[in-house]
N, C-alpha and C positions, 0 to 999 in steps of 0.2 A: 504494500500500500504506500502511496506517495506521501511525502511529508505534509503537504498542505491538507490533504484529505484526512490524515491522522489528527491534525490540529482542529479542523472543523468538526470532526466527529466527537471530539472530547471537550468541546467548549462547555458542555453542560456540567462537566466536572468542576470547571472554574466557577460557574454560578453556584453550585452546591457548596463549594469551599467558602466562597465569599459570603454566602448566606449565613454561615456559622458565626461570622464576626459582625453581622449587621446590628446596628444599635449600640456599638461599643465605642463610638467617638470618631469614626472615620467614615466618610460617605461611601455608599455602596459602589458607586462607579469607580472610586479610587481603589477599593478592594478588588473589584473585578479586573481593573487594568493591571494591578500588580499580579493577580492570579494568572492573567494571560502571559505575562513574562515567564512565570513559573512553568506553565504548560509547554511553551515553546522550548524552554530549557530541557524539560523532561523528554519531549519528543526527540530532540537532538541527541540526547545522551543515552536514550533507552537502547538496550541490547536484548533482542528477542531470544538470544541464546541462553539467557539467564533462567528461562523456564517459567516466568510469570507474566501476567498481563501488564500492558502499558499503564492501566489505571492504578494498579498496585504501586507502581513506581512513581507515577505522576502526582498522586494526591499529596504525599509528604513534601514534594518539591513546590507544589502550588501553595500549600499551607505555609511553607517556609518563607516564600516571597511575601505573602500577606502579613505574616507575623513581623517581618522586617519593617513594615510600615509603622507598626506600633512601637518597635524599638527606636525608630528614628523620629517618632512623633508625627508621622505622616509626611515628613519633608524629605525631599530627594535632591541631592546635589547634581546639577545638570551641566554638561559640557556645552559650549557654544553651539557645536554642530547638532547636538540633540535638541537644544532649544529651538533652533531653526527648523529642524525636522518636525518637531511637535507642532509648530505653527502651521507648517504645510499640511500635516496630518489633520489638524482641526479644520482647516479650510476645505480640504478634499472631502472629509466626512460630511460637513455641512452642505456642500454643493451636491454631493451624491444623494444625500437624504432628500434635498429639495427636488432633484430631478427624477429619482426613482421611487420616492415615497417609502424607503426602507433604509436600514442601516447597512453600512459596509461590513463585510466579514474581514477578519484580520488578514487573510490571504489576499483579498481584493485590495485592501489598503496597502499591503506590501508591494503589490504589483504597480499600483499607481505612484508610489513613492520611489520605486526602483530599488528597493532594499529587500532583505530577507524578512521572514515572518517575525524573527526575534527582534530585529531592529524596529519593525513596525509596532510591535507590542510595547517596546520601550517608549516609542514616540507617543503612543496612546496613553501610557502610564504618565508620561511627563506632561501631556496636554491638560490633564485634570479637568476634562469636560464631561458633560453628561452624555456620553456616547455609549450606545449599547451595540457591540459588534456580535450580534446573536446569529446562531446558525439558522434561525427561523426567520423567513423573510416577511412574515405578516405581523410581527410584533411592533408595538408602538415605540416611538422614540422616547428618550428620557430615562429616568431611573427605572430599572427593571427589578421587580420584586419577585423572586423565584417562589414557586409553590413546592411543597414537599414532593420529592421525586425519588426514584430508585437510586439515582446518583448521589443524592444527599445522604441516604441511608448507607451507601457504600463508603462515603468519606468518613462517616462516623465509625464504621466497622474497621476501616483501614487505620484510622488514627488510634483507635483503641488497641488494635493489634500491635501497632508501632510502640505504644506506651508499654504494653505488657512485655514486649521483647527486651526492654531496657531493665526489667526487674531481674533480681537474682533468681537462681533456680528454686530456692526455698520460698521466696515471695511469690513466684509464679505458681508454685504448687498450691499455696494457700488460696490465691485468687481463683485458680481453676476449680478447686474443690468447692469453694463457696458460691461462685457465680456461674460456673458452667456445669459443675456436678450437682449443684443445688443441695449441698450438704449444710447442716446446721453448724454453728460454731463448735458445739460439743462433739459432733461427728468428725469435724475437721481436726479438732484437737486430738481425738483418739487415733485418727489415721496418721497424724504427724508426730505423735508421741509427745504431746505437750498438754497444757491445760486450757480450758475455755477462756479464762481470764487473759492468758498470754495471747491467744488467738485474737481476742477482741482488741487488745492494744495494738498488736502488729497489723491487724486489718485496717484500723483507723489510720495508722501511719502510711501504709501502702496506698490507700485510697487518696490521701492528701497529696502524696507524691505524684500519682497518676493524674489527679485533677489539675495540678500545676502544669503538666505536660500538654493537657488538652485545652487549656484556655487559649 
């Protein structure tokens, strides 16, 4: 499958990831623009030989780009060339919307700018405009509020899996027994050779650690 086709087919992952951070202080369009940068990075670096799907690899990369916005307070240092490109991107998107009554896709914007999709996503991110580069041609312009979707559920599952993978073997065993094996704290304690009180304390600490990773 071609690069541009992969990007277009996975734009809904970006929407799903951006939706997780909506209402946390940064405009949705800014979250989406940053997520587009992450998607293009993921597509470019993805190796099918690793044996898992693009979505599994892309979601953490997309989330990483969005979280970077919060670490920098939503501000991004721009080079002069990127500033100029972002102005062109804004103008092209506005003209295209007026002529075709729909938003440009990232790949279409890249073609018009004469750059690759990653550079176009950067320009979109820098423009900070209410542009929705959706894969659906009949969507209205402006801020796009995603509805719950399978992709959103997938991002939650992949993020949770990533958080669990960072735990120690002992911590993973506790979480798997409690939340996947549906064991009580007493049953978990018996299986792990400890007490219910210790399980309760350790579980609280582990959940706090995982919650910090998922914010």
